[in-house]
C-alpha positions in Angstrom: 189.1 91.2 7.6 189.3 88.3 9.3 186.9 87.9 12.2 190.0 87.2 15.1 190.7 90.5 13.8 187.5 92.4 13.8 186.4 90.5 17.5 189.4 92.4 18.6 188.8 95.4 16.7 185.6 95.8 18.5 187.2 94.6 21.9 189.9 97.2 21.3 187.0 99.3 20.6 185.2 99.1 23.8 188.2 99.3 26.0 189.1 102.9 24.2 185.1 103.7 24.9 185.2 102.6 28.5 188.3 104.3 29.1 186.9 107.5 27.6 183.2 107.2 29.5 185.2 106.6 33.3 187.6 108.8 32.3 184.7 111.7 31.9 182.6 110.3 35.1 185.5 110.7 37.4 186.2 114.3 36.2 182.3 115.5 36.1 182.0 114.1 40.0 185.4 115.4 42.1 185.1 118.9 42.0 185.6 121.6 44.5 183.3 122.4 47.5 183.6 125.9 48.7 182.1 126.4 52.3 181.4 130.5 52.4 180.2 131.3 56.0 178.7 134.3 56.9 178.3 136.3 59.9 175.2 136.9 61.9 174.2 140.5 63.2 172.6 141.3 66.1 171.3 144.8 66.4 168.3 145.6 68.8 166.1 149.1 68.3 163.0 150.6 69.9 159.5 149.9 68.9 157.4 152.6 70.6 154.5 155.1 69.9 154.6 158.1 70.7 151.5 160.2 70.9 149.8 163.2 72.7 153.4 163.8 74.5 152.5 160.1 76.0 155.3 157.3 75.5 153.1 153.9 75.2 153.5 150.0 74.2 157.5 150.4 74.4 159.1 146.8 73.2 162.6 146.1 71.7 163.4 144.5 68.3 166.1 142.6 66.9 166.7 143.8 63.6 169.4 141.4 63.1 169.8 138.4 61.0 170.7 136.4 63.9 168.7 134.8 67.4 169.6 137.1 70.2 169.2 138.3 74.2 168.1 141.3 74.5 168.0 143.9 77.6 167.2 147.2 78.5 168.1 150.6 80.5 165.5 152.9 81.6 166.2 156.5 82.2 164.0 158.9 83.5 165.1 162.6 84.3 164.2 166.1 83.4 165.6 168.3 81.3 165.7 172.1 80.5 164.4 173.9 77.7 168.0 174.0 76.3 168.2 170.6 76.8 170.6 170.1 79.6 169.8 166.9 81.9 168.6 168.4 85.5 169.8 167.2 88.8 166.8 166.8 90.3 165.1 163.2 89.7 161.8 163.0 89.0 159.3 161.2 90.9 157.3 158.3 90.0 153.2 159.0 91.1 154.4 162.3 91.5 155.8 164.0 88.4 155.1 161.0 86.1 152.8 158.2 85.7 154.2 154.6 84.6 152.2 151.6 83.8 154.7 148.6 83.4 154.0 145.9 80.7 154.7 142.1 80.6 157.3 142.3 84.0 158.0 140.2 86.3 159.7 136.3 87.1 159.5 134.3 84.5 159.9 130.4 86.2 156.9 131.7 89.0 154.6 133.4 86.5 154.7 130.0 84.0 155.2 132.8 81.2 157.7 131.3 79.0 158.8 135.0 78.5 159.0 138.0 80.5 160.7 141.1 81.5 162.7 141.0 84.6 164.5 144.1 86.3 168.3 142.2 88.0 169.7 144.1 90.4 172.6 145.4 88.2 169.6 148.0 86.8 168.8 146.4 83.2 166.1 144.9 82.5 166.3 141.1 80.7 164.0 139.7 78.5 164.0 135.9 79.3 164.1 134.5 76.4 166.3 134.2 72.7 164.5 136.9 70.1 164.5 135.6 66.4 165.6 138.1 63.9 162.5 140.6 62.6 160.9 139.4 66.1 160.0 141.9 68.8 159.6 141.3 72.6 156.4 141.4 74.6 156.1 145.3 76.0 157.8 146.4 79.0 156.3 149.6 79.2 152.6 149.8 78.5 152.5 154.0 79.1 154.3 157.0 80.6 153.3 160.5 80.5 154.2 163.2 82.4 151.9 164.8 85.5 154.1 168.0 86.0 156.4 170.2 84.1 156.8 173.5 86.1 159.3 174.3 82.5 160.8 171.2 82.3 160.6 168.3 80.1 160.9 164.3 81.4 162.7 162.2 79.6 162.0 158.3 79.1 165.4 157.0 77.7 165.5 153.3 76.7 169.0 152.1 75.9 168.8 148.9 74.4 171.6 146.0 74.1 171.9 142.7 72.9 174.7 139.9 72.2 174.2 136.3 70.2 171.9 133.9 71.5 174.2 130.6 70.4 176.7 129.6 72.1 175.1 130.0 75.5 178.8 131.1 77.4 178.3 134.7 74.7 175.9 135.8 77.1 178.1 134.1 80.3 180.6 136.5 78.9 179.9 139.3 78.1 176.6 139.6 80.5 177.5 137.5 83.3 174.2 135.7 82.8 173.5 131.9 82.0 171.2 130.4 80.1 169.1 127.0 81.3 166.6 125.6 79.3 166.4 128.3 76.9 165.8 131.0 79.6 168.1 133.4 80.3 168.9 133.7 83.9 170.0 137.4 84.9 173.0 138.4 87.0 172.8 138.7 90.5 169.3 137.4 91.5 166.1 138.2 88.7 164.6 135.1 86.4 
């Protein structure tokens, strides 16, 4: 084989090798990327201690997987021995004692978060609660003073809504978010 044929054969071999390597590189770089988006959940639960007929340290925990705003309705009423709700309302100070926790106007007290009672009857926690985190204490303690054959019931109902986007809370609860603070409807925070 002449020198010229060897050079041509070598060049053809190099070109074939470059073509195979280039094709392999292109195939290994291109691929399919699948973006999967999961749904977050918001799930509030009441965190409290009940000992010796005294409810203590009532707060709300976000047991969901997404940050959420939380609100609570507190309903205190009498129940008869069969569990039926009675019409006469218990009177604070006379029938029971209640000590409130972290309640007030967050902007007036310079606290980053607090419970605020709005005119719609709900207590709103003024900042977003991270997953598996909880609010401050709403009720430090509540206890029955007199019963007369009735049972005092302190019912804590919770609701949660995702904290993003901000307009989710506006649409659902008629609230707005200003500088990361929930502004409750009809006054409050």
